[in-house]
C-alpha positions in Angstrom: -36.0 1.0 -8.0 -34.6 -2.4 -7.9 -31.9 -1.3 -11.3 -29.4 0.5 -8.9 -28.9 -2.2 -5.8 -28.9 -5.1 -7.3 -26.0 -4.0 -9.3 -24.1 -3.1 -6.2 -25.0 -6.2 -4.2 -24.1 -8.3 -7.0 -20.3 -6.4 -7.4 -19.1 -6.4 -4.1 -20.3 -10.1 -3.7 -18.0 -10.5 -7.0 -15.6 -8.7 -5.3 -15.6 -10.6 -2.1 -15.5 -13.8 -4.2 -12.2 -12.5 -5.2 -10.3 -11.5 -2.0 -11.5 -8.2 -2.3 -13.6 -6.9 0.7 -15.6 -3.2 0.1 -17.2 -1.9 2.9 -20.5 -0.4 0.8 -21.8 0.9 -2.6 -20.7 4.7 -1.6 -17.0 3.1 -1.8 -17.5 1.0 -5.2 -19.0 4.2 -7.0 -16.1 6.0 -5.6 -13.6 3.5 -6.6 -14.8 3.7 -10.1 -13.6 7.5 -10.4 -10.1 7.2 -9.3 -7.7 9.4 -11.0 -4.4 8.8 -8.9 -3.1 5.6 -6.8 -0.7 7.6 -3.9 1.0 3.6 -3.0 3.5 3.1 0.2 6.6 1.1 -0.3 7.9 -0.8 2.7 4.7 -4.1 2.8 2.9 -2.1 0.1 5.6 -2.2 -3.2 8.2 -4.2 -1.4 7.4 -7.7 0.2 7.8 -6.2 3.7 10.7 -8.5 5.0 14.0 -6.4 4.9 17.6 -8.2 5.2 21.0 -7.1 5.5 22.8 -6.9 2.4 25.7 -5.1 3.2 29.1 -4.5 5.9 31.4 -1.6 4.7 34.2 -1.4 7.1 35.3 1.9 7.2 38.1 1.9 10.0 41.0 -0.3 9.3 41.4 -1.6 12.5 38.4 -3.2 13.2 36.8 -6.3 11.5 33.5 -7.1 9.5 32.4 -8.4 12.5 33.2 -5.4 14.9 31.0 -3.1 12.7 28.3 -5.4 12.7 28.7 -5.8 16.6 28.8 -2.6 17.2 25.4 -1.8 14.8 23.5 -4.1 16.3 24.3 -3.3 19.9 23.4 0.2 19.1 19.8 -1.2 17.0 19.1 -4.0 20.3 17.0 -1.2 22.1 15.4 0.1 18.7 11.7 -0.9 17.5 12.4 0.5 14.2 11.4 -2.5 11.3 14.9 -2.1 9.8 16.3 -3.6 13.0 15.2 -6.6 12.8 17.8 -7.9 9.9 20.6 -6.4 11.3 20.2 -8.3 14.6 19.3 -11.6 13.3 22.0 -11.1 10.7 24.6 -10.4 13.5 23.0 -13.1 16.0 23.7 -15.7 13.4 27.2 -14.4 12.2 28.2 -14.4 16.4 28.2 -10.9 16.2 25.7 -10.2 18.7 25.1 -7.8 21.5 26.8 -8.2 24.7 25.0 -7.4 27.6 21.8 -5.2 28.6 20.6 -2.9 25.2 21.8 0.8 25.2 19.5 3.3 25.8 18.6 4.1 22.6 17.7 8.0 21.0 15.7 7.6 18.0 16.2 11.5 15.8 13.3 11.3 13.0 14.1 11.1 9.6 17.7 10.7 10.7 18.4 8.2 12.7 19.4 6.9 16.4 21.8 7.3 19.3 22.5 4.7 22.0 25.1 4.5 24.4 26.8 1.0 25.2 29.0 0.4 27.5 29.6 4.0 28.0 30.4 4.7 24.5 27.9 6.8 21.9 27.1 4.6 19.2 24.7 5.9 16.1 23.7 5.1 12.5 23.1 9.6 11.6 22.9 11.6 9.0 22.9 13.0 12.4 26.9 13.7 11.5 26.6 17.7 11.6 25.0 17.4 14.8 27.4 15.2 16.3 30.2 17.1 14.3 32.3 14.7 12.6 30.4 15.1 9.1 34.0 16.0 7.2 35.3 12.3 9.0 32.4 11.0 7.3 32.8 11.6 3.7 34.0 8.5 2.8 30.6 6.9 4.9 28.4 9.6 2.9 29.6 8.2 -0.1 29.6 4.8 -0.1 25.6 5.0 1.5 25.0 7.2 -1.9 25.8 4.2 -4.1 24.2 2.0 -1.4 21.1 3.4 -1.8 21.4 4.0 -5.5 20.8 0.2 -5.4 18.1 0.8 -3.4 19.0 0.1 -0.6 18.7 2.1 2.7 22.2 2.5 3.9 22.9 3.3 7.5 26.5 5.0 9.2 27.7 3.5 12.3 29.3 6.0 13.8 31.3 5.3 17.6 32.1 8.4 19.5 33.5 10.8 17.0 34.4 7.7 14.2 32.6 6.6 11.7 33.9 2.9 11.1 31.6 1.5 8.6 28.2 1.2 6.9 25.6 -1.1 7.0 22.7 -1.7 4.6 19.5 -3.0 4.7 17.1 -4.1 1.4 13.6 -5.0 0.8 12.5 -7.4 -2.3 10.9 -5.6 -4.0 7.1 -7.1 -4.7 6.9 -9.5 -8.2 3.9 -8.3 -8.7 4.7 -4.4 -8.4 5.3 -3.5 -12.1 2.2 -5.6 -13.3 0.1 -3.6 -11.2 1.5 -0.1 -12.2 1.1 -0.9 -15.9 -2.6 -2.3 -15.0 -3.5 0.2 -12.9 -2.8 2.7 -16.4 -4.4 0.3 -18.2 -7.2 0.8 -16.3 -7.7 4.7 -16.9 -5.5 5.6 -13.7 -3.9 8.5 -14.9 -0.7 8.9 -11.8 0.9 6.1 -9.5 2.6 7.2 -7.0 4.9 6.4 -4.1 5.2 8.1 -0.3 8.2 6.9 1.2 9.7 7.5 4.7 13.0 6.1 2.8 15.8 8.4 1.4 15.1 10.0 -2.9 17.7 7.8 -4.2 16.3 4.6 -2.7 12.7 5.9 -3.7 14.3 6.6 -6.9 15.5 3.0 -7.1 12.3 1.3 -6.6 10.3 3.7 -8.6 12.4 2.5 -11.5 11.6 -0.7 -10.9 8.2 -0.4 -10.7 7.6 2.4 -13.4 5.5 4.6 -11.0 5.2 8.0 -12.1 5.8 10.0 -9.1 7.7 10.3 -6.1 7.9 11.7 -2.5 10.5 10.5 -0.6 11.8 11.1 3.5 8.2 11.7 4.7 6.6 11.8 8.2 2.8 9.9 8.5 1.7 14.0 8.4 4.0 13.9 5.8 2.5 11.8 3.1 -1.1 13.3 4.7 0.0 16.5 3.1 0.7 14.7 -0.2 -2.8 12.9 -0.5 -4.2 16.6 0.5 -2.2 18.3 -2.3 -3.0 15.7 -4.8 -7.1 16.0 -4.2 -6.3 19.9 -4.4 -5.5 18.7 -8.3 -8.9 17.6 -8.6 -7.8 14.0 -8.3 -9.8 11.6 -6.9 -7.5 9.2 -4.9 -6.9 5.9 -3.3 -4.4 5.5 -0.9 -2.7 2.0 -0.7 -1.4 1.0 2.9 -0.4 -1.7 5.4 0.6 -0.2 8.6 0.2 2.3 11.0 1.8 5.5 9.9 -0.7 5.1 6.8 -3.8 5.3 8.8 -3.9 9.1 8.3 -3.5 9.0 4.7 -5.7 6.2 4.5 -8.5 8.0 6.1 -8.1 11.1 4.4 -8.1 10.0 0.6 -11.1 8.9 -1.5 -10.6 5.5 -1.4 -8.5 4.0 2.0 -6.6 0.4 0.6 -5.5 -1.5 3.0 -3.0 -4.9 2.5 -5.8 -6.8 4.9 -3.6 -10.0 5.0 -0.3 -8.5 5.6 -1.7 -5.5 6.6 -2.2 -3.7 10.7 -5.5 -3.8 12.0 -5.5 -0.1 12.3 -5.0 0.3 8.5 -7.9 -2.4 8.0 -10.1 -0.5 9.9 -9.6 2.9 8.5 -9.6 1.6 5.1 -12.5 1.2 2.9 -11.2 -1.6 1.0 -9.2 -4.6 2.3 -7.3 -6.7 -0.2 -7.4 -9.9 1.6 -5.0 -12.2 -0.5 -1.3 -10.8 -0.2 -1.8 -9.6 -4.1 -1.4 -6.3 -5.3 -3.1 -7.6 -8.7 -6.2 -6.8 -6.9 -5.8 -3.4 -6.9 -6.4 -2.8 -10.5 -8.8 -5.8 -10.3 -10.9 -3.9 -8.1 -10.8 -0.9 -10.1 -11.9 -2.7 -12.9 -14.8 -4.4 -11.4 -16.3 -0.7 -9.7 -15.9 0.4 -13.4 -17.9 -2.3 -14.4 -20.3 -2.2 -11.9 -21.3 1.4 -12.7 -21.9 0.8 -16.1 -24.1 -2.0 -15.0 -25.8 0.7 -13.1 -26.4 2.7 -15.7 -27.5 -0.1 -18.2 -30.2 -0.9 -15.6 -31.1 2.5 -15.2 -31.6 3.1 -19.2 -33.9 -0.1 -19.2 -36.1 1.1 -16.3 -36.5 4.4 -17.9 -37.3 2.7 -21.6 -39.5 0.4 -20.0 -41.7 3.1 -18.6 -41.8 5.3 -21.1 -43.1 2.2 -23.9 -45.1 1.4 -21.2 -46.8 4.9 -21.0 -46.8 5.5 -24.8 -48.7 2.0 -24.7 -51.8 3.2 -21.8 -52.1 6.6 -23.8 -52.0 4.8 -27.3 -54.6 2.6 -25.1 -52.9 -1.1 -25.7 -51.9 -1.8 -23.2 -54.0 -3.0 -20.0 -53.1 -3.4 -16.8 -52.3 -7.4 -16.7 -49.8 -6.7 -19.7 -48.4 -3.6 -18.2 -47.9 -5.8 -14.5 -46.4 -8.2 -16.9 -44.2 -6.4 -19.1 -43.0 -4.4 -15.8 -42.1 -8.2 -14.0 -40.2 -9.0 -16.8 -37.6 -5.2 -17.1 -37.1 -6.5 -13.7 -36.2 -9.8 -14.6 -33.6 -8.1 -17.2 -32.3 -5.8 -14.6 -32.0 -8.5 -12.0 -30.0 -11.0 -15.0 -27.8 -8.1 -16.1 -26.5 -7.3 -12.8 -25.9 -11.1 -12.3 -23.2 -10.8 -15.2 -21.1 -9.3 -12.5 -21.1 -12.4 -10.7 -19.0 -14.3 -13.6 -15.0 -14.2 -13.7 -13.7 -11.6 -16.5 -10.2 -12.1 -18.0 -7.6 -10.5 -16.0 -9.9 -11.8 -12.6 -9.0 -14.8 -10.3 -11.6 -16.4 -7.3 -9.4 -17.0 -4.4 -9.5 -20.7 -3.4 -12.0 -21.5 -0.6 -8.9 -22.5 2.2 -8.0 -18.6 1.4 -11.4 -16.8 1.6 -12.5 -14.4 4.2 -13.4 -15.7 7.3 -16.7 -14.5 9.2 -14.8 -12.8 11.7 -12.2 -11.2 9.4 -15.3 -10.1 7.3 -16.7 -8.5 10.6 -13.9 -6.6 11.2 -13.5 -5.1 7.3 -17.1 -4.5 7.6 -17.4 -2.4 10.9 
């Protein structure tokens, strides 16, 4: 029966022209059933290019550049994404770390500790572990105020002394609030944020974007658990992410969606759908296209069944010969194909990608592998 394949091919073709790569018809059909969307924060809801916004000095004996220098010294050996804006700003202001980077010891979910010039430097909420929690009361209040503004604060301590707080912020994508609104209009019941950032930062981002539910301070396995819990609640889940840490959740969700232009190779490979343009509005567009495709599939099935019933009735009534039956059947096939081809037309809210931005054969091969 050609009614279903022709609609699927047309739907996938329309999506590809709009910069949305779908790995197969199964994922297109499942996308039409999505009732909840889980979205990673960094690099998805935000631009993924954090910058240093604040350097708060808490030790009256020090200057701003000295606090920044110690922070940069601690981060010099770190591979965490938030280390880059601190190091870049420190270098630009002539406060970059000197000599060999210290040995960095990461403490998952809390911070780092680094030995620099024989002195212990870190940005812990590890404060209790190092016995300086009471001395850090002012730093904690400052960090909470910064987090309430959507910034990620890091307390800087040298040995047993808290010397300041630095804060990094990632700009919210301009299209993030519109994406959430369009997802709701497309029939998605719940949009959930999954992030490893603190609760205060996540709530500030969630409030600005209209997110329905927030899960903060998550490790990669926690994101996986959050997706599984949503599935247990009866939701068909789409998980949207761009990094290696999102791969387990992308693989577990009913539909994994990778930000293909900015996403890591692992995320793109794991996902079922890749948004090749760095444009969040492609997500509600993909769900809307999936719903239209399923609707056309049902229409085509109805056309095929009605044609068969009419032909059988005509045969039993004696008014339909074999030649007439063949002509009517072929005509119905053309109607089904024409109906499916409507999916290739632009609809309100959809935009075809410029030729210069369309997917290269190599990228298409990578996603469809």
